[in-house]
C-alpha positions in Angstrom: 0.2 0.0 0.4 2.7 2.3 0.4 4.3 1.8 -3.1 0.7 3.1 -4.3 0.6 6.0 -2.0 4.0 7.3 -3.3 2.7 6.7 -6.5 -0.5 8.6 -5.7 1.7 11.6 -4.6 3.9 11.7 -7.7 0.9 11.5 -9.9 -0.8 14.7 -8.0 2.6 16.6 -8.3 2.7 15.6 -12.6 -1.0 16.7 -12.6 -0.5 20.7 -10.6 2.7 21.1 -12.2 3.3 19.6 -15.4 -0.5 19.7 -16.7 -0.2 16.2 -16.8 -3.2 13.2 -17.3 -2.0 10.2 -15.1 -3.9 6.8 -15.4 -2.7 4.2 -13.1 -2.3 0.3 -14.3 -3.0 -2.0 -11.8 -3.5 -5.6 -11.5 -5.7 -7.5 -8.7 -6.5 -5.4 -6.0 -9.8 -4.2 -5.5 -9.1 -2.0 -1.9 -6.3 -0.5 -3.5 -7.9 0.9 -7.2 -10.6 1.9 -4.9 -8.3 4.1 -3.6 -6.3 5.4 -6.8 -10.0 5.7 -9.0 -11.1 8.3 -6.1 -8.7 10.4 -8.0 -7.4 8.9 -10.8 -8.3 6.8 -14.0 -7.1 3.1 -13.7 -7.0 0.6 -16.0 -7.2 -2.9 -15.0 -5.7 -6.3 -16.3 -8.5 -9.7 -16.7 -6.1 -12.8 -15.3 -5.9 -15.9 -17.8 -3.3 -18.2 -18.4 -1.7 -16.3 -21.2 -1.1 -13.1 -19.2 2.5 -11.2 -19.6 2.5 -7.7 -18.3 4.5 -7.1 -21.8 1.1 -7.2 -23.7 -1.0 -5.8 -21.1 1.0 -2.6 -20.8 0.7 -2.4 -24.6 -3.1 -2.7 -24.3 -2.8 0.0 -22.1 -0.5 2.6 -23.6 -2.7 2.0 -26.8 -6.0 2.5 -25.0 -4.8 5.8 -23.6 -2.5 6.9 -26.8 0.3 7.9 -23.6 3.6 9.7 -24.2 5.1 8.2 -21.4 4.7 5.3 -19.0 
C-alpha cells in the first residue's frame, strides 16, 4: 500500500505542476484500486492463463494513447 500511496503523490504532482493526465495500470487489488480510482483513471488487467505484462501494458498504452509510461 505504501508504494501505491507514493505513486499517488507523484501523480498529483505531475497533474499540478506539469498539467499531466495520469492513468494507473493495476492488477488485482480491489481495495487499492478503489482508493486510486477516487482521483485517477485506472486500467485493470484480466487474469487468465496466458497473461503477460508486456502485452497488457502495450494494450494500456494504446488505449490511452500514452506519451510516457
